[in-house]
C-alpha positions as semicolon CSV with decimal commas, in nm:
position;residue;x (nm);y (nm);z (nm)
1;X;8,746;9,650;9,848
2;X;8,779;10,043;9,852
3;X;9,005;10,298;9,987
4;X;8,761;10,469;10,238
5;X;9,030;10,739;10,402
6;X;9,336;10,910;10,356
7;X;9,506;11,136;10,633
8;X;9,818;11,315;10,653
9;X;10,002;11,432;10,977
10;X;10,348;11,592;11,014
11;X;10,658;11,550;11,263
12;X;11,021;11,616;11,330
13;X;11,286;11,477;11,420
14;X;11,666;11,600;11,421
15;X;11,796;11,736;11,066
16;X;12,014;11,410;10,902
17;X;12,367;11,430;10,876
18;X;12,390;11,453;10,516
19;X;12,200;11,794;10,508
20;X;12,271;11,955;10,846
21;X;12,543;12,190;10,715
22;X;12,254;12,350;10,467
23;X;11,930;12,331;10,636
24;X;11,953;12,409;11,038
25;X;11,669;12,327;11,286
26;X;11,443;11,995;11,314
27;X;11,364;11,779;10,962
28;X;10,979;11,728;10,931
29;X;10,844;11,444;10,776
30;X;10,488;11,389;10,641
31;X;10,341;11,028;10,743
32;X;10,053;10,928;10,500
33;X;9,783;10,669;10,634
34;X;9,563;10,493;10,325
35;X;9,282;10,311;10,496
36;X;9,023;10,035;10,319
37;X;8,707;9,988;10,425
38;X;8,832;9,672;10,678
39;X;9,003;9,909;10,870
40;X;9,338;9,781;10,753
41;X;9,613;10,054;10,702
42;X;9,912;10,128;10,496
43;X;10,188;10,398;10,547
44;X;10,466;10,617;10,405
45;X;10,698;10,874;10,540
46;X;10,799;11,189;10,299
47;X;11,055;11,343;10,382
48;X;11,013;11,751;10,341
49;X;11,297;11,932;10,141
50;X;11,506;12,269;10,177
51;X;11,397;12,325;10,525
52;X;11,021;12,343;10,419
53;X;10,713;12,197;10,614
54;X;10,577;11,872;10,552
55;X;10,259;12,021;10,529
56;X;10,327;12,141;10,174
57;X;10,332;11,771;10,038
58;X;10,066;11,722;10,275
59;X;9,837;11,997;10,187
60;X;9,883;11,836;9,786
61;X;9,727;11,512;9,901
62;X;9,454;11,650;10,123
63;X;9,318;11,881;9,901
64;X;9,442;11,786;9,569
65;X;9,486;11,363;9,536
66;X;9,255;11,245;9,815
67;X;8,933;11,281;9,587
68;X;9,155;11,118;9,324
69;X;9,203;10,774;9,550
70;X;8,897;10,757;9,806
71;X;8,672;10,502;9,668
72;X;8,907;10,318;9,451
73;X;9,025;10,007;9,463
74;X;9,364;9,937;9,674
75;X;9,442;9,604;9,507
76;X;9,517;9,830;9,193
77;X;9,768;10,069;9,291
78;X;9,871;10,131;8,903
79;X;9,509;10,298;8,759
80;X;9,524;10,503;9,070
81;X;9,910;10,618;8,983
82;X;9,764;10,751;8,647
83;X;9,516;10,953;8,778
84;X;9,759;11,120;9,008
85;X;10,023;11,128;8,761
86;X;9,823;11,348;8,561
87;X;9,811;11,589;8,811
88;X;10,177;11,658;8,790
89;X;10,263;11,796;8,457
90;X;10,064;12,082;8,520
91;X;10,245;12,177;8,850
92;X;9,911;12,090;9,077
93;X;10,110;11,842;9,297
94;X;10,493;11,728;9,337
95;X;10,637;11,414;9,249
96;X;10,719;11,396;9,622
97;X;10,282;11,390;9,721
98;X;10,210;11,148;9,431
99;X;10,541;10,935;9,569
100;X;10,353;10,934;9,894
101;X;10,059;10,878;9,856
102;X;10,126;10,616;9,594
103;X;10,358;10,422;9,875
104;X;10,089;10,388;10,115
105;X;9,868;10,244;9,854
106;X;10,137;9,998;9,767
107;X;10,169;9,889;10,147
108;X;9,789;9,848;10,182
109;X;9,803;9,656;9,933
110;X;10,057;9,461;10,035
111;X;9,881;9,385;10,402
112;X;9,547;9,302;10,187
113;X;9,712;9,015;10,040
114;X;9,907;8,905;10,291
115;X;10,281;8,930;10,102
116;X;10,567;9,146;10,103
117;X;10,536;9,406;9,831
118;X;10,811;9,299;9,659
119;X;10,603;8,983;9,543
120;X;10,364;9,236;9,414
121;X;10,620;9,382;9,238
122;X;10,750;9,055;9,070
123;X;10,886;8,892;9,357
124;X;11,284;8,843;9,239
125;X;11,452;8,774;9,540
126;X;11,443;8,862;9,878
127;X;11,810;9,028;9,980
128;X;12,051;9,213;9,846
129;X;12,392;9,343;9,934
130;X;12,407;9,739;10,066
131;X;12,635;10,009;10,011
132;X;12,741;10,274;10,285
133;X;12,670;10,631;10,154
134;X;12,862;10,883;10,327
135;X;12,802;11,201;10,503
136;X;13,015;11,520;10,461
137;X;13,339;11,564;10,674
138;X;13,553;11,862;10,672
139;X;13,927;11,636;10,623
140;X;14,027;11,311;10,480
141;X;14,101;11,169;10,818
142;X;13,720;11,159;10,894
143;X;13,618;10,982;10,562
144;X;13,857;10,705;10,616
145;X;13,747;10,672;11,001
146;X;13,383;10,635;10,876
147;X;13,481;10,386;10,563
148;X;13,638;10,188;10,831
149;X;13,380;10,183;11,073
150;X;13,120;10,111;10,756
151;X;13,352;9,791;10,698
152;X;13,362;9,694;11,043
153;X;12,966;9,674;11,034
154;X;12,980;9,430;10,724
155;X;12,931;9,671;10,438
156;X;13,098;9,602;10,137
157;X;13,040;9,894;9,955
158;X;13,104;10,279;10,035
159;X;12,960;10,575;9,795
160;X;13,149;10,887;9,926
161;X;12,988;11,251;9,912
162;X;13,314;11,470;9,878
163;X;13,458;11,786;9,930
164;X;13,350;11,894;9,543
165;X;13,717;12,048;9,513
166;X;13,809;11,844;9,256
167;X;14,169;11,815;9,364
168;X;14,084;11,756;9,705
169;X;13,815;11,486;9,573
170;X;14,101;11,329;9,392
171;X;14,362;11,302;9,682
172;X;14,052;11,194;9,913
173;X;13,973;10,905;9,637
174;X;14,292;10,755;9,631
175;X;14,289;10,770;10,015
176;X;13,974;10,551;10,041
177;X;14,117;10,316;9,828
178;X;14,434;10,322;10,024
179;X;14,225;10,213;10,348
180;X;14,000;10,021;10,164
181;X;14,181;9,778;9,954
182;X;14,117;9,618;9,623
183;X;13,816;9,410;9,714
184;X;13,593;9,681;9,816
185;X;13,352;9,865;9,590
186;X;13,418;10,234;9,616
187;X;13,154;10,477;9,430
188;X;13,168;10,883;9,434
189;X;12,914;11,108;9,429
190;X;13,012;11,453;9,293
191;X;12,621;11,583;9,312
192;X;12,652;11,760;8,992
193;X;12,909;12,006;9,082
194;X;13,180;11,957;8,855
195;X;13,311;12,161;8,523
196;X;13,371;11,905;8,242
197;X;13,750;11,915;8,260
198;X;13,741;11,836;8,631
199;X;13,503;11,594;8,567
200;X;13,716;11,422;8,301
201;X;14,048;11,465;8,520
202;X;13,883;11,338;8,853
203;X;13,675;11,043;8,613
204;X;14,032;10,919;8,536
205;X;14,140;10,905;8,884
206;X;13,833;10,685;9,000
207;X;13,878;10,476;8,666
208;X;14,234;10,396;8,755
209;X;14,155;10,332;9,115
210;X;13,887;10,066;8,998
211;X;13,592;10,261;9,143
212;X;13,292;10,078;9,084
213;X;13,080;10,343;8,916
214;X;13,137;10,774;8,896
215;X;12,816;10,989;8,993
216;X;12,665;11,279;8,875
217;X;12,968;11,452;8,797
218;X;12,811;11,769;8,596
219;X;12,508;11,982;8,610
220;X;12,168;11,821;8,581
221;X;12,036;11,829;8,204
222;X;12,388;11,844;8,040
223;X;12,318;11,557;7,849
224;X;12,596;11,644;7,564
225;X;12,826;11,688;7,840
226;X;12,760;11,352;8,018
227;X;12,776;11,190;7,660
228;X;13,109;11,305;7,593
229;X;13,254;11,213;7,929
230;X;13,092;10,879;7,876
231;X;13,281;10,834;7,579
232;X;13,618;10,937;7,692
233;X;13,610;10,737;8,039
234;X;13,527;10,335;8,099
235;X;13,429;10,412;8,442
236;X;13,066;10,368;8,414
237;X;12,887;10,740;8,479
238;X;12,518;10,758;8,638
239;X;12,271;11,018;8,763
240;X;11,889;11,104;8,709
241;X;11,846;11,095;9,057
242;X;11,693;11,435;9,132
243;X;11,565;11,486;8,758
244;X;11,224;11,678;8,806
245;X;10,956;11,499;8,627
246;X;10,830;11,196;8,635
247;X;10,941;10,846;8,394
248;X;10,891;11,058;8,111
249;X;11,161;11,285;8,221
250;X;11,393;11,064;8,172
251;X;11,407;11,035;7,805
252;X;11,548;11,280;7,683
253;X;11,890;11,154;7,895
254;X;11,874;10,816;7,749
255;X;11,818;10,951;7,386
256;X;12,139;11,146;7,479
257;X;12,307;10,797;7,632
258;X;12,394;11,034;7,918
259;X;12,406;10,763;8,172
260;X;12,535;10,376;8,195
261;X;12,237;10,405;8,483
262;X;11,976;10,572;8,628
263;X;11,966;10,623;8,977
264;X;11,637;10,494;9,099
265;X;11,393;10,554;9,426
266;X;11,067;10,570;9,522
267;X;11,052;10,952;9,652
268;X;11,195;11,097;9,322
269;X;11,045;10,882;9,115
270;X;10,689;10,926;9,186
271;X;10,653;10,632;9,414
272;X;10,676;10,207;9,358
273;X;10,462;10,272;9,082
274;X;10,678;10,539;8,951
275;X;10,960;10,364;9,062
276;X;10,838;10,044;8,813
277;X;10,792;10,237;8,505
278;X;11,140;10,438;8,544
279;X;11,246;10,043;8,536
280;X;11,079;9,954;8,207
281;X;11,152;10,241;8,036
282;X;11,523;10,210;8,115
283;X;11,558;9,824;8,034
284;X;11,365;9,897;7,693
285;X;11,648;10,142;7,643
286;X;11,933;9,839;7,757
287;X;12,000;10,097;8,036
288;X;12,081;9,966;8,407
289;X;11,904;10,122;8,700
290;X;12,100;10,144;9,039
291;X;11,952;10,241;9,439
292;X;11,922;10,547;9,528
293;X;11,811;10,627;9,873
294;X;11,429;10,628;9,977
295;X;11,484;10,978;10,156
296;X;11,329;10,812;10,487
297;X;11,341;10,509;10,669
298;X;11,070;10,359;10,525
299;X;11,047;10,493;10,169
300;X;11,428;10,287;10,177
301;X;11,205;9,961;10,244
302;X;11,007;10,058;9,996
303;X;11,319;10,075;9,747
304;X;11,447;9,720;9,892
305;X;11,060;9,578;9,828
306;X;11,077;9,720;9,437
307;X;11,440;9,677;9,400
308;X;11,429;9,301;9,555
309;X;11,101;9,243;9,363
310;X;11,140;9,342;9,019
311;X;11,520;9,410;8,917
312;X;11,860;9,261;8,950
313;X;11,990;9,535;9,103
314;X;12,290;9,398;9,357
315;X;12,352;9,702;9,610
316;X;12,091;9,903;9,813
317;X;12,191;10,281;9,927
318;X;12,155;10,317;10,312
319;X;12,277;10,644;10,455
320;X;12,566;10,531;10,704
321;X;12,588;10,582;11,023
322;X;12,248;10,469;11,007
323;X;12,136;10,556;11,348
324;X;12,061;10,953;11,266
325;X;11,837;10,830;10,985
326;X;11,619;10,603;11,197
327;X;11,264;10,806;11,345
328;X;10,941;10,713;11,327
329;X;10,889;10,348;11,319
330;X;10,929;10,057;11,539
331;X;11,154;9,859;11,313
332;X;11,406;9,930;11,067
333;X;11,603;9,834;10,714
334;X;11,930;9,628;10,918
335;X;12,217;9,556;10,735
336;X;12,389;9,209;10,796
337;X;12,757;9,144;10,927
338;X;12,793;8,996;10,607
339;X;12,685;9,359;10,462
340;X;12,289;9,185;10,316
341;X;11,976;9,369;10,348
342;X;11,654;9,102;10,355
343;X;11,281;9,188;10,264
344;X;11,128;9,168;10,612
345;X;10,863;8,844;10,654
346;X;10,571;9,091;10,739
347;X;10,332;9,159;10,480
348;X;10,331;9,507;10,317
349;X;10,629;9,674;10,348
350;X;10,768;9,563;10,664
351;X;10,701;9,859;10,888
352;X;10,476;10,045;11,099
353;X;10,498;10,407;11,241
354;X;10,623;10,432;11,583
355;X;10,286;10,666;11,726
356;X;10,450;10,754;12,033
357;X;10,736;10,927;11,891
358;X;10,552;11,072;11,623
359;X;10,280;11,184;11,861
360;X;10,535;11,346;12,081
361;X;10,683;11,539;11,786
362;X;10,401;11,666;11,588
363;X;10,395;11,960;11,411
364;X;10,123;11,955;11,232
């Protein structure tokens, strides 16, 4: 079996809520299609960043990566990934282009073998808890209402993207704990916005409130600052979600003891293969991984597959409310009343493109 064709196309959807304040207009996504010589197809959906066109990613796939993939065996994704990954350190392609092509190849491999991708990644389990991940609100009442909606839907955990003002964020953290009660997991993602002294103050409040983790309070690559913060706090301090580069880029952070857990997703870590390599690297250092959202509905299904297949991670990130993120597929990851999400029964990733929507919203 060989890969006989790779093609990409761009389409748009309404800008997702968590980015709507920063980037106006529509959000572009790139559908990557990888086809085997029997006609079976695998898919991925890459999200363009910073208001860019998805064609930026598509061009890298079409021009630089496609020649490395055509004629290869889709049942052996890792050697293909190694060939693509050699292009990243030199800057010829982005991690996102590698991710898009790698995920589509894994989807194809699962379909060709008639199994879910999670089985190809180790098959440890078929379900896990979801945690709701907030958008941004203007006031505390908005966050509290959002939390209550998530709990009513079945979520048992909630991560807040706060105001990024340390004083306001501490007040917000207290209000969310009061609204949630003691039995709900709460997390706070500071998105690298605090200075060291403020990060410590916020962390002490979160610790006293019993928050489950404290995410990325300091600027990226401030390894010494993270190590000091971890030493001063008992609450797990986690990070590394958007660290540039493939798994090797995590070594400095691990050497510095910067994180209690590394945030991992198939989009920022170089696809399913990249995630597996990051997971293995972290395991070799005795460091856990945690779920970061995969940047699109299909990529988050890929996250579910790799996390259920290869790890004991107990939660997957789901951006909330879910509907504004669900475009381009015929079915989506669903959170049950028990807060669980399940690996789809279908082979591959478990979802197919919504061709009617995609064609109606083509941008290139």
